[in-house]
Structures are given as structure tokens and as C-alpha cells.
N, C-alpha and C positions, 0 to 999 in steps of 0.2 A: 956760709959758715954761720952757725948760730952764735949770737953774742947777746949777753945780758949785762948791762952796765948800771950799777946802783949809784945813787947820789943822794945827798940831803942829810947825811948823818952829821953829828957834831956833839958839842957839849951843851947840855941844857940843865937847868935847875929842876929839882923835884917839883911836880905840878905843872911843868911847862909842856910845850908841844913841839913836835917836829913832823915834817912830811917827807917821807922817803919816796924816791922815784926809781924806776927800773926801766931803762930804755932798751927795747928789744929790736933785734935786726937779724936778717938771715933766714927768716921763716915767716909763715903767715900767722902773725900774732893772734888775730881774731879767731883762729881755729883751735886754740889750746887753752886749757885751764892753767892757771898760774898760782903760785903760792909764795909766801914769805916764811923763812926759817931763820932762827937766830941761834947764836952760840955765845953764851956768857963765859967770862974768864974761868978757865979750869973745869968747865962743864961740857956736857955733850950737846948735840944738836936738839933744838926744840922747835917743833912746828908751831907757827904763830897764826897763820890765816891762809885761806884759799878762796879763789873766785873762779867761777866757770867761764867758759870762753866768751859768752855773751855779756857777762857782768851781772846777770840777774840773780845769781845764787852765790851766797858767801857763807863762810864758816870761820869760827874763831876758837882758839884755845881759851879755856876758862880763865887763864891768867890775864888775858887781855880783853876779854869780852866787855863791851860797854865803854871801853877807852880807845880802842883802835878801830879804824875803818879801812877796809881794803876796797880799792876801786880800780878801774882801768879805762883807758881811752883808746879804743881800737883804731881810731883814725890817726892817732899819734903814736901807736905802737908802744904805749907806756903803761906800766903798772904802778900803782901808788899804795902807800900805807900812811894814813894820817894817824898820828900817835898823840893822844891827849892825856892829861893827868899822869904824866910820866913819873915813874918811881925808880929809886936806885936799882931795884932788881930787874929793871928793863935794860940795864947796861949790857950790851952785847954787840957782836958783829951781826948785822942783818943781811941776809942773802935773799935774792929772788931766785926762784927755781921754776923750771919747766919740767915737771915730773916725767912726761913722756920723752924718753931719750936721755933723761938724767942730766939736764943742763943747769948749771949754776952760774951766777954772777960772781964777781970778785969780792963782794961784800962791802958794806959801809959801816963804820964804827959809830955807835950811839953810846954816849956816856951821860948818865944822869947823876949829877952830884952838885952839892952846894959848895 
């Protein structure tokens, strides 16, 4: 059974940092590209970032480019999202996703507020 479990969310002040993790199980993690997607209150889903299976290729939404860094540790079956210089508009539930097969985690809440 494919499982994706996010962690690391919380309340942070503007300008602060958080690192999200997504622990994967039930499949060969190193064989799949992964991504992060977020949903702000009252808004639709927004793609945030993606990384290829080996970790050598990454992409970002313009809204987070230069502030967020996606990475993965295939030995630990874990996907990461380092978020720096957080803004109130980054407030959202963050999901990790394996696009192939349409698998999603349960999400982790990130709230940026003073």
C-alpha cells in the first residue's frame, strides 16, 4: 500500500523558515518523481515544486522560486521542502504527491502569521 505522510508544518512568523518532510512507503521511492502541492484557505490547489526520481532536476512555481528548496533522500524514502523567507501568503495545507497513480499525503498545515 502506497503511503505518504507529511510532517513539519506549524506556525511561523513572516520571514521565518520551516522544513517539511514526506515519508514514503509501499513503493520504490527512488523510481518516482515527486512534488509538493498546496491549498490556501478558500483557494484551489497550487503546484509548488517537483523533483525527478534521482533528485538531479527540480522545478518551482514562480511564487516560491528562490525561497523554497525541494530535495529528497532516496536512502531514507523521504521528500523534503525547505521553506525560507516565509510570507503570510504561503499559509496553506501542504501535500506531497506522487503523480503517477495519483497518490497524495494527508497534508500538513503551514501558517505564517505574526
